[in-house]
C-alpha positions in Angstrom: 24.7 97.1 18.3 24.5 99.8 15.6 27.3 100.5 13.2 27.8 103.8 11.4 27.8 102.4 7.8 28.2 105.8 6.3 31.9 105.7 7.2 32.6 102.2 5.7 35.7 102.4 3.5 34.8 99.2 1.7 31.1 98.3 1.2 31.8 94.6 1.3 34.3 92.7 3.5 34.7 88.9 3.4 36.9 86.3 5.0 37.0 82.7 3.7 38.7 79.5 4.7 38.2 75.9 3.8 34.6 75.0 4.7 33.6 78.4 6.0 33.1 82.1 5.1 32.0 85.3 6.8 31.0 88.4 5.0 29.9 91.9 6.1 28.2 94.4 3.8 26.2 97.5 3.5 24.8 99.8 0.8 23.8 103.4 0.5 20.1 102.7 1.1 20.8 100.7 4.3 21.0 102.1 7.8 22.9 99.1 9.1 25.6 96.6 8.3 24.6 93.0 7.6 26.5 89.8 8.0 26.5 86.4 6.4 28.1 83.2 7.8 28.4 80.1 5.7 29.6 76.7 7.0 30.1 73.4 5.1 28.4 70.4 6.6 29.1 66.7 6.2 27.6 65.2 3.1 23.9 64.6 3.4 22.5 61.1 3.2 19.1 62.5 2.1 17.7 65.0 -0.4 18.0 68.6 0.5 14.2 69.1 0.0 13.2 66.2 2.3 11.9 68.3 5.2 10.9 65.5 7.5 14.4 64.0 7.4 16.0 67.4 8.2 14.3 67.6 11.6 15.4 64.7 13.8 12.8 65.6 16.5 9.9 65.1 14.0 7.4 67.6 12.6 7.0 70.9 14.3 
């Protein structure tokens, strides 16, 4: 789906609630709108850089 970003009134729109956020943005040099979705997870019991622990099915 294409969006005519040349007519956006506000170049950034965000919605936030406890544990989640959605944001939509564009800029003059972009031909499209972009979206970001963030969700809070439960606390990790491993280091965020421990790649093998992040994939429960094993290495790819």
